[in-house]
C-alpha positions as CSV (number, residue, x, y, z in Angstrom):
1,M,-75.3,26.2,262.2
2,A,-74.9,29.5,260.5
3,N,-73.1,30.8,263.5
4,A,-70.5,27.9,263.4
5,R,-70.0,28.5,259.7
6,S,-69.2,32.2,260.2
7,Q,-66.8,31.3,263.0
8,A,-65.0,28.8,260.7
9,G,-64.6,31.5,258.1
10,F,-63.3,33.9,260.8
11,T,-60.8,31.3,262.0
12,Y,-59.7,30.6,258.4
13,F,-59.0,34.3,257.8
14,G,-57.1,34.5,261.1
15,V,-54.9,31.6,260.2
16,L,-54.3,33.1,256.7
17,F,-53.3,36.4,258.3
18,L,-50.9,34.7,260.7
19,V,-49.3,32.7,257.8
20,T,-48.9,35.9,255.8
21,L,-47.4,37.7,258.8
22,A,-44.9,34.8,259.4
23,G,-43.9,34.9,255.7
24,L,-43.2,38.6,255.9
25,A,-41.2,38.2,259.1
26,L,-39.1,35.4,257.5
27,A,-38.5,37.5,254.4
28,S,-37.4,40.4,256.6
29,F,-35.1,38.1,258.5
30,A,-33.6,36.7,255.3
31,T,-32.9,40.3,254.1
32,V,-31.2,41.3,257.3
33,A,-29.2,38.0,257.4
34,S,-28.0,38.6,253.8
35,F,-26.8,42.1,254.6
36,E,-25.1,40.8,257.7
37,R,-23.3,38.2,255.7
38,Q,-22.2,40.8,253.1
39,R,-20.8,43.0,256.0
40,E,-18.8,40.0,257.3
41,R,-17.4,39.4,253.8
42,E,-16.4,43.1,253.5
43,S,-14.7,42.9,256.9
44,E,-12.9,39.8,255.9
45,L,-11.9,41.3,252.5
46,L,-10.4,44.3,254.4
47,F,-8.4,42.0,256.7
48,V,-7.1,39.8,253.8
49,G,-6.3,42.8,251.7
50,H,-4.3,44.3,254.5
51,Q,-2.4,41.0,254.8
52,F,-1.5,41.1,251.1
53,R,-0.5,44.8,251.3
54,E,1.7,44.2,254.3
55,A,3.3,41.1,252.7
56,I,4.1,43.0,249.5
57,R,5.5,45.8,251.6
58,L,7.8,43.4,253.6
59,Y,8.9,41.8,250.4
60,Y,9.7,45.2,248.9
61,E,11.5,46.5,252.0
62,S,13.6,43.4,252.4
63,S,15.0,43.5,248.9
64,P,18.7,42.7,249.1
65,G,21.1,45.3,247.8
66,G,20.0,48.9,247.0
67,A,17.3,48.4,244.5
68,K,13.8,47.7,245.9
69,R,11.8,45.1,244.0
70,Y,8.2,44.0,244.1
71,P,7.4,40.2,244.1
72,P,7.2,38.8,240.6
73,N,4.0,37.0,241.5
74,L,1.8,36.2,244.6
75,Q,3.6,32.9,245.1
76,A,6.8,34.7,245.9
77,L,5.2,36.0,249.0
78,L,4.8,32.5,250.4
79,E,8.6,31.8,250.1
80,D,11.0,34.6,249.3
81,P,13.9,32.9,247.4
82,R,16.1,36.0,247.3
83,T,17.9,35.2,250.6
84,P,19.8,32.0,251.7
85,R,17.2,31.4,254.3
86,A,13.8,31.6,252.7
87,R,11.4,34.1,254.3
88,R,7.6,33.8,254.4
89,H,5.9,37.1,254.0
90,L,2.4,35.5,253.8
91,R,1.3,32.2,255.2
92,R,-1.0,31.3,252.3
93,I,-2.8,32.8,249.3
94,Y,-6.1,33.7,250.8
95,D,-9.4,33.1,249.0
96,D,-11.3,36.3,248.1
97,P,-14.0,36.4,250.7
98,V,-16.5,38.0,248.3
99,T,-16.1,35.6,245.3
100,G,-15.0,32.6,247.4
101,K,-12.1,31.8,245.0
102,A,-8.4,32.1,245.3
103,E,-8.3,34.4,242.3
104,W,-7.3,38.0,242.7
105,G,-6.9,40.9,240.4
106,V,-3.2,41.8,240.3
107,M,-1.9,45.3,240.1
108,Q,1.4,45.4,238.2
109,A,4.2,47.7,239.4
110,P,5.6,50.2,237.0
111,G,9.0,48.5,237.0
112,G,7.5,45.0,237.0
113,G,6.2,42.7,239.7
114,V,3.1,42.8,241.8
115,M,2.4,45.9,243.8
116,G,-1.1,45.1,244.9
117,V,-4.3,43.0,244.6
118,H,-8.0,43.6,244.3
119,S,-11.1,41.5,244.4
120,L,-12.6,40.4,241.0
121,S,-16.1,41.0,242.3
122,T,-18.2,43.6,240.5
123,Q,-20.7,43.6,243.4
124,G,-21.4,46.9,245.0
125,P,-20.1,47.3,248.6
126,L,-22.3,48.2,251.5
127,K,-19.4,50.2,253.1
128,T,-18.6,53.4,251.3
129,A,-17.2,55.6,254.0
130,G,-15.5,55.4,257.4
131,F,-12.3,53.7,256.2
132,D,-8.9,53.8,257.9
133,A,-6.4,56.2,256.5
134,A,-4.7,53.5,254.5
135,D,-8.0,52.7,252.8
136,E,-9.5,56.2,252.4
137,A,-9.3,55.8,248.5
138,F,-12.1,53.2,248.9
139,M,-14.6,55.9,249.8
140,G,-17.4,56.0,247.3
141,S,-16.3,52.9,245.4
142,R,-18.9,51.3,243.2
143,S,-17.6,47.7,243.4
144,Y,-15.3,45.6,245.5
145,A,-12.9,45.5,242.4
146,D,-12.3,49.2,243.2
147,W,-10.8,48.3,246.6
148,K,-7.1,48.1,245.6
149,F,-4.7,46.9,248.3
150,A,-1.3,48.1,247.1
151,H,2.0,49.0,248.6
152,V,3.0,52.4,247.2
153,P,6.4,53.5,248.4
154,T,6.5,57.0,250.0
155,K,8.9,59.7,248.9
156,E,10.9,59.0,252.1
157,D,11.3,55.4,251.0
158,E,12.5,56.4,247.6
159,R,15.0,58.9,249.1
160,S,16.5,56.3,251.4
161,T,16.7,53.8,248.5
162,N,18.4,56.4,246.3
163,R,20.8,57.4,249.2
164,S,21.8,53.7,249.7
165,S,22.4,53.2,246.0
166,G,24.4,56.4,245.6
167,V,21.8,58.4,243.6
168,R,21.3,62.0,244.7
169,N,17.9,63.8,244.7
């Protein structure tokens, strides 16, 4: 009888050990899954940000006349009213993958209009290095709000604009 009792205690501790081990494995899996989900959101944010940057660039570059203009708001990227036949530079206003909302921080251009967007999330990114050349300013960022997707005209763009409008450099 004493032997059966000690075996029951041993079995109890064995089951307790297995339950603890299973709990630790689940916690570890949840942590890995959370990091993987954040990496997916980062990747999606980079894709969506590039879509906005490219749409703003196309709007800017297709300005009629000599003066280049930024869109007055994000809605203008959906249907550019400046030409007789409306152009769509962006299919839709994407949701911010990090916040899950269709709200973006807007970067105002010096002469007016929207020159870029950024996430409103203050969460720290996992990715802090290894960006493409267009995104190298993101290196070392402390939050997703620091990832600014803007179209900044190059000096060559400005020279060609000035030449077409008759201004000399």
